[in-house]
SESE-724722 format. One line per 5 residues: number of its first residue (from 1); their letters; for each residue x, y, z of N, C-alpha, C. Coordinates in Angstrom, 3 decimals, always signed. Layout:
# SESE-724722
NUM) a) X,Y,Z,X,Y,Z,X,Y,Z  ...
//
This chain:
# SESE-724722
1) xxxxx) +0.946,-1.032,+0.061,-0.005,-0.172,-0.242,+0.685,+1.370,-0.026  +0.139,+2.339,-0.307,+0.777,+3.314,-0.425,+1.751,+4.138,+1.059  +0.466,+3.742,+2.273,+0.794,+4.342,+3.530,+2.154,+3.457,+4.180  +2.603,+2.337,+3.150,+3.734,+1.707,+3.683,+5.436,+1.763,+3.209  +4.962,+3.270,+2.019,+6.605,+3.833,+1.732,+7.091,+4.880,+2.442
6) xxxxx) +8.063,+4.524,+2.859,+8.377,+5.588,+3.329,+8.523,+6.958,+2.702  +8.353,+6.778,+1.484,+8.891,+8.316,+0.730,+7.413,+9.201,+1.149  +6.273,+8.544,+1.181,+4.767,+8.964,+1.502,+4.776,+9.695,+2.958  +5.445,+9.049,+4.102,+5.759,+9.539,+5.251,+6.537,+11.037,+5.385  +7.724,+10.905,+4.391,+8.626,+11.878,+4.076,+8.058,+12.888,+3.565
11) xxxxx) +7.019,+12.663,+2.322,+6.093,+13.883,+1.949,+5.296,+14.372,+2.817  +4.824,+13.777,+3.493,+3.945,+14.488,+4.615,+4.667,+14.955,+5.456  +5.739,+14.530,+5.853,+6.440,+15.416,+7.134,+6.777,+16.734,+6.159  +7.602,+16.744,+4.988,+7.806,+17.945,+4.236,+6.595,+18.846,+4.058  +5.424,+18.487,+3.802,+4.251,+19.240,+3.618,+3.794,+19.900,+5.293
16) xxxxx) +3.895,+19.292,+6.304,+3.597,+19.817,+7.716,+4.909,+20.730,+8.133  +6.053,+20.330,+7.722,+6.915,+21.436,+7.998,+6.741,+22.467,+7.262  +6.390,+22.673,+6.366,+5.438,+24.004,+5.605,+4.765,+24.659,+6.219  +3.725,+23.855,+6.621,+2.620,+24.071,+7.096,+3.018,+25.029,+8.540  +3.878,+24.403,+9.013,+4.944,+25.163,+10.625,+4.932,+26.379,+9.995
21) xxxxx) +5.841,+26.490,+8.689,+6.525,+28.129,+8.346,+5.115,+29.029,+8.528  +4.123,+28.748,+8.061,+2.776,+29.163,+7.713,+2.401,+29.807,+9.134  +2.052,+28.512,+9.925,+1.517,+29.064,+11.080,+2.564,+28.609,+12.429  +3.242,+29.363,+12.571,+4.435,+29.251,+14.001,+4.094,+29.317,+15.086  +3.706,+27.875,+15.189,+3.343,+27.540,+17.037,+3.553,+26.301,+17.526
26) xxxxx) +4.305,+25.616,+17.084,+5.244,+24.497,+17.179,+4.040,+23.329,+17.359  +3.032,+23.685,+16.561,+1.729,+22.644,+16.687,+2.049,+21.753,+15.674  +2.681,+21.396,+14.004,+2.630,+20.895,+13.174,+3.965,+20.372,+12.976  +5.208,+21.520,+13.837,+6.376,+20.667,+13.696,+6.730,+19.380,+14.664  +5.928,+18.923,+15.390,+6.343,+17.462,+16.470,+5.857,+16.669,+15.532
31) xxxxx) +4.565,+17.030,+14.668,+3.908,+15.842,+13.719,+4.722,+15.381,+12.613  +5.571,+16.942,+12.040,+6.231,+16.535,+10.926,+7.558,+15.579,+11.464  +8.056,+15.928,+12.726,+9.215,+15.305,+13.233,+8.741,+13.628,+13.300  +7.894,+13.492,+13.648,+7.458,+12.032,+13.862,+7.248,+11.270,+12.765  +6.749,+12.080,+11.587,+6.345,+11.460,+10.370,+7.722,+11.122,+9.627
36) xxxxx) +8.568,+12.235,+9.701,+9.794,+11.847,+9.517,+10.841,+10.829,+9.841  +10.549,+10.495,+11.002,+11.635,+9.570,+11.847,+10.663,+7.972,+11.581  +9.301,+8.107,+11.408,+8.602,+6.622,+10.484,+8.841,+6.945,+9.283  +8.975,+7.720,+8.268,+9.690,+7.346,+7.143,+10.705,+6.747,+6.753  +11.897,+7.518,+7.630,+12.821,+6.954,+7.881,+13.220,+5.576,+8.298
41) xxxxx) +12.209,+5.235,+9.004,+12.359,+3.926,+9.808,+12.012,+3.033,+8.587  +10.763,+3.201,+7.881,+10.297,+2.407,+6.566,+11.294,+2.061,+5.770  +11.881,+3.104,+5.396,+13.015,+3.331,+4.104,+14.307,+2.367,+4.639  +14.350,+2.526,+6.016,+15.562,+1.655,+6.296,+15.562,-0.075,+6.455  +13.735,-0.223,+6.365,+13.743,-1.404,+6.638,+13.667,-2.088,+8.100
46) xxxxx) +13.157,-1.069,+8.817,+13.091,-2.071,+10.019,+11.478,-2.412,+11.055  +10.709,-1.605,+10.041,+9.442,-2.632,+10.050,+8.556,-2.062,+9.104  +7.829,-3.007,+8.763,+6.467,-2.596,+7.694,+4.994,-2.867,+8.000  +4.591,-2.325,+9.536,+3.318,-2.386,+9.993,+2.217,-2.173,+9.139  +1.185,-2.589,+9.296,-0.099,-1.733,+8.897,-0.389,-0.182,+9.316
51) xxxxx) -1.362,+0.511,+8.509,-1.645,+1.505,+8.502,-2.045,+2.002,+10.339  -3.128,+1.436,+10.845,-3.559,+1.427,+12.028,-2.131,+1.265,+13.214  -1.513,+0.777,+13.130,-0.290,+0.491,+14.000,+0.953,+2.032,+13.455  +0.949,+2.367,+12.079,+1.916,+3.300,+12.033,+1.372,+4.474,+12.545  +0.020,+4.672,+12.534,-0.376,+6.005,+12.876,-0.566,+5.897,+14.812
56) xxxxx) -0.650,+4.886,+15.305,-0.242,+4.965,+16.717,+1.030,+5.268,+16.938  +2.215,+4.616,+16.126,+3.756,+5.206,+16.371,+3.557,+6.671,+16.157  +3.271,+6.999,+15.157,+3.233,+8.643,+14.697,+2.735,+9.466,+15.873  +1.323,+9.241,+16.299,+0.860,+9.741,+17.468,+1.815,+9.504,+18.711  +2.196,+8.733,+19.064,+3.304,+8.711,+20.619,+4.758,+9.553,+20.067
61) xxxxx) +5.164,+9.361,+18.986,+6.236,+9.923,+18.518,+5.656,+11.506,+18.584  +4.607,+11.790,+17.964,+4.460,+13.251,+18.218,+4.231,+13.710,+19.264  +3.954,+13.013,+20.002,+3.851,+13.544,+22.003,+5.292,+13.440,+22.318  +6.485,+12.607,+21.613,+7.542,+12.592,+22.659,+8.234,+13.930,+21.649  +7.872,+14.183,+20.707,+8.823,+15.019,+19.838,+8.289,+16.834,+20.500
66) xxxxx) +7.137,+16.659,+20.916,+6.295,+17.763,+21.420,+7.002,+18.038,+22.457  +7.321,+16.990,+23.476,+7.901,+17.503,+24.775,+8.852,+17.782,+24.802  +9.580,+17.132,+23.591,+11.209,+17.803,+23.305,+11.188,+19.246,+22.754  +10.590,+19.671,+22.111,+9.998,+20.660,+21.645,+10.115,+21.809,+22.651  +9.126,+21.399,+23.490,+8.704,+22.307,+24.574,+9.984,+22.462,+25.529
71) xxxxx) +10.607,+21.320,+26.008,+11.810,+21.033,+26.729,+12.678,+22.086,+26.024  +13.302,+22.015,+25.154,+14.577,+22.877,+24.372,+13.956,+24.480,+23.943  +12.422,+24.799,+23.494,+12.654,+25.641,+23.002,+11.512,+26.489,+24.300  +10.989,+25.835,+25.240,+10.455,+26.294,+26.265,+9.280,+27.412,+25.993  +9.052,+28.190,+27.330,+7.823,+28.944,+27.237,+8.338,+30.299,+26.889
76) xxxxx) +7.624,+30.973,+25.902,+7.742,+32.276,+25.455,+7.429,+33.079,+26.742  +7.915,+34.405,+27.076,+7.805,+35.484,+27.765,+6.253,+35.601,+27.605  +5.536,+35.903,+28.495,+3.996,+36.423,+28.036,+3.249,+35.102,+27.716  +3.810,+34.233,+27.413,+2.593,+32.709,+26.788,+1.799,+32.746,+28.040  +2.585,+32.466,+29.166,+1.588,+31.955,+30.375,+1.148,+33.321,+31.220
81) xxxxx) +0.160,+33.622,+31.616,-0.165,+34.639,+32.405,-0.779,+33.954,+33.695  -0.244,+34.162,+34.981,-0.707,+33.978,+36.067,-1.548,+35.224,+36.712  -2.843,+34.935,+36.881,-3.693,+36.105,+37.493,-3.657,+36.438,+39.238  -3.328,+37.404,+39.528,-2.801,+37.409,+40.947,-4.038,+37.853,+41.740  -5.184,+38.772,+41.115,-6.027,+39.708,+41.289,-7.216,+39.653,+40.334
86) xxxxx) -8.225,+39.967,+40.941,-9.503,+39.755,+40.519,-9.804,+41.066,+39.446  -10.552,+41.080,+38.286,-10.698,+42.482,+38.091,-12.538,+42.875,+38.889  -13.042,+42.061,+39.390,-13.935,+42.482,+40.118,-13.855,+43.002,+41.584  -12.288,+43.208,+42.029,-12.002,+43.104,+43.365,-11.937,+44.851,+43.517  -12.301,+45.846,+42.434,-12.316,+47.208,+42.513,-13.115,+47.882,+42.870
//
């Protein structure tokens, strides 16, 4: 099938990386990284599972990639706001 080709996953990774450039929020980057890892794994011949298992692997790798990106890039200044007073207190 087409989903078992490593080149398909690498193309999906490239499309998601371009989408990340258009909407920079580290949303698509983790998924792009995981699709690239799966694509390279399929091209290397590590395994050739079916589509459901590939989607589970991509989802798990996306979570790991997102956590790694969050750890490396961190939280931007002003992204998290802690409220210490209520607007109705005045």
